[in-house]
C-alpha positions in Angstrom: 51.7 -24.3 15.3 51.1 -21.8 12.5 53.8 -20.9 9.8 56.9 -18.9 10.9 56.7 -15.4 9.6 59.5 -12.8 8.7 57.7 -9.7 10.3 58.5 -6.3 10.7 57.1 -4.1 13.4 57.0 -0.4 13.2 56.1 1.5 16.5 57.9 4.6 17.8 57.1 3.9 21.7 60.4 2.2 22.5 59.0 0.2 25.5 55.9 -1.0 23.6 57.8 -1.8 20.6 60.2 -4.1 22.7 57.3 -5.7 24.4 55.5 -6.7 20.9 58.7 -7.9 19.4 59.3 -10.1 22.3 55.8 -11.5 22.2 55.9 -12.3 18.6 59.6 -13.7 18.6 58.3 -16.2 21.6 55.9 -17.8 19.1 58.8 -18.5 16.8 58.5 -15.6 14.4 61.4 -13.7 12.8 60.7 -10.2 14.1 62.5 -6.9 13.4 61.4 -3.6 15.3 61.6 -0.2 13.7 61.0 3.0 15.4 59.6 5.0 12.0 58.3 4.4 8.7 61.4 5.6 6.8 63.5 2.9 8.3 61.2 0.3 6.4 62.5 0.9 2.9 66.1 -0.3 4.0 64.4 -3.4 5.6 62.7 -4.3 2.3 66.0 -4.4 0.5 67.4 -6.7 3.0 64.9 -9.6 2.3 61.2 -10.5 1.8 58.6 -9.6 4.4 55.6 -11.6 5.1 53.8 -9.3 7.5 53.9 -5.7 8.5 52.9 -4.5 11.8 52.4 -0.8 11.9 51.2 2.0 14.4 49.0 4.8 13.1 50.7 7.7 14.7 54.2 7.7 13.7 56.9 10.4 13.2 57.2 11.5 9.8 55.3 9.6 7.4 52.0 8.2 9.3 50.8 4.7 9.5 47.8 5.5 6.9 50.3 6.3 4.2 52.8 3.7 5.2 50.1 1.0 4.7 48.7 2.4 1.6 52.1 2.4 -0.2 53.3 -1.0 1.2 50.0 -2.6 0.1 50.4 -1.0 -3.4 53.9 -2.4 -3.7 53.3 -5.7 -2.4 49.6 -6.7 -2.7 50.0 -10.1 -1.0 51.8 -8.9 2.2 50.1 -9.2 5.4 49.3 -6.0 7.3 48.1 -5.5 10.7 47.4 -1.8 11.9 47.7 -1.2 15.6 46.6 2.2 17.1 45.1 4.1 19.9 42.5 5.6 17.6 39.1 3.9 18.5 36.9 5.9 16.0 34.9 3.9 13.3 36.2 6.3 10.7 39.7 5.7 11.5 39.1 2.0 11.1 37.6 2.5 8.0 40.1 4.4 6.6 42.7 1.7 7.8 41.2 -0.9 6.0 40.7 1.2 2.7 44.4 2.0 3.0 45.1 -1.7 2.9 45.0 -3.2 6.4 44.0 -6.7 6.8 43.4 -6.5 10.7 42.9 -3.2 12.8 43.7 -3.4 16.3 42.9 -0.9 18.9 45.3 -0.1 21.7 45.9 -1.4 24.5 46.3 -4.8 22.5 46.5 -8.0 24.8 49.4 -10.4 23.8 46.8 -13.1 23.3 44.9 -10.9 20.7 48.0 -9.6 18.8 49.3 -13.4 18.5 45.9 -14.3 17.3 45.7 -11.8 14.5 49.3 -12.9 13.4 48.2 -16.5 13.4 45.2 -15.4 11.2 47.5 -13.8 8.8 49.7 -16.7 8.7 47.0 -19.0 7.8 45.9 -16.8 5.1 49.5 -16.8 3.6 50.0 -20.4 4.0 46.8 -20.9 2.1 47.8 -18.8 -0.8 51.2 -21.0 -0.9 49.3 -24.1 -0.6 47.0 -23.2 -3.5 49.9 -22.5 -5.8 51.5 -25.7 -4.9 48.4 -27.7 -5.7 48.0 -25.9 -9.1 51.4 -25.8 -10.4 54.4 -28.0 -10.3 57.1 -25.9 -9.0 60.2 -25.6 -11.3 62.4 -23.1 -9.4 63.0 -22.7 -5.7 64.6 -19.6 -4.0 66.3 -20.0 -0.4 65.8 -16.4 0.9 68.3 -17.0 3.8 71.1 -18.9 2.0 70.3 -16.6 -1.2 70.4 -19.6 -3.4 68.1 -20.1 -6.6 67.9 -23.7 -7.5 66.2 -25.3 -10.5 66.4 -28.6 -12.8 70.0 -27.7 -13.9 71.6 -26.8 -10.4 71.9 -23.8 -8.3 73.0 -20.3 -8.4 73.7 -17.7 -5.7 71.7 -14.4 -5.8 72.2 -11.1 -4.1 69.9 -9.6 -1.4 68.4 -7.5 -4.2 67.7 -10.4 -6.6 66.1 -12.0 -3.9 63.8 -9.3 -3.0 62.9 -8.8 -6.6 62.2 -12.7 -7.3 60.2 -13.1 -4.2 57.9 -10.2 -5.0 57.3 -11.2 -8.2 56.5 -14.7 -7.3 54.0 -13.4 -4.8 52.4 -10.9 -6.9 49.1 -11.3 -8.8 49.8 -13.1 -12.0 53.4 -12.9 -10.9 53.7 -9.4 -12.3 54.7 -6.2 -11.0 55.4 -2.8 -12.5 58.7 -1.0 -12.4 57.7 1.6 -9.7 56.6 -1.2 -7.6 60.0 -3.1 -7.6 61.9 0.3 -7.0 59.7 1.1 -4.1 60.7 -2.3 -2.5 64.4 -1.6 -3.1 64.0 1.9 -1.7 64.9 3.5 -5.1 63.4 6.8 -6.1 61.4 6.4 -9.4 62.3 9.9 -10.4 66.0 9.5 -10.1 66.8 5.9 -10.9 69.2 4.9 -13.6 67.3 2.8 -16.3 70.0 1.2 -17.8 71.6 0.2 -14.4 68.4 -1.2 -13.5 67.9 -3.1 -16.9 71.6 -4.6 -16.4 70.3 -5.8 -13.0 67.7 -7.5 -14.5 69.4 -9.2 -17.2 72.0 -10.7 -14.6 69.0 -12.0 -12.9 67.5 -13.6 -15.9 71.0 -15.2 -16.6 70.7 -16.9 -13.5 67.3 -18.0 -14.1 68.6 -19.6 -17.2 71.6 -21.1 -15.4 69.4 -23.1 -13.3 67.0 -24.3 -15.7 64.5 -21.7 -16.6 63.8 -20.6 -20.2 64.4 -17.3 -22.1 60.8 -16.3 -21.3 61.1 -16.9 -17.4 61.3 -13.2 -16.8 59.5 -11.2 -19.3 59.5 -7.5 -20.0 55.9 -6.0 -20.0 56.0 -3.3 -22.5 56.0 0.2 -20.8 55.0 -1.2 -17.7 57.2 -3.8 -15.6 58.2 -7.4 -15.6 56.5 -10.6 -15.2 57.7 -13.9 -14.0 56.7 -16.5 -16.4 57.7 -19.7 -14.5 56.5 -21.2 -11.2 58.9 -20.1 -8.3 58.6 -21.3 -4.7 60.4 -18.6 -2.4 60.9 -19.8 1.3 
């Protein structure tokens, strides 16, 4: 069986959304169904997401825009776009925006689950590669909200869990500030820099508490933050 994924499905057609959630849940995945792109911002703040399944024609922000900003904020997340548009130009646009797989409606349940399994294998391979290259020193249980290391454990908040998970999965374990704010649903133009830095300082203190060193969470000048210690989020 493929890995169990945390999946968010954005589809405004109620009946179709319910069927797709049921199909994927039956395969053992943890699936949340949403009816619009705007509802996704709150979902990111509640915990890590492995896979986004998004319809193209959504009320408000459309699927192309949604996929583009999610891919920019979380480069390693899996993304499947599902749409009734069959034109090659639409498919090309979908892939260029960041979709891993583009499925045309109507989508058979077997095709959907096969696409999800393909994404699961890719995500599993990424984790295995990291594990084989490095000895993992820190572990984050995203369900129990518990960070553990050589010196013990520390509880973390939902927000801290999101930040750590995103950093652990990002290329070079590095994210720009706007990417972190995007995942937390915070507007870059109105966020309070001091409050955000206090939040990071508290997180750094917890990393030290469980056995990380002072450079484990490093400020990248005029850019963002980098996690400089191996961490496994599960």
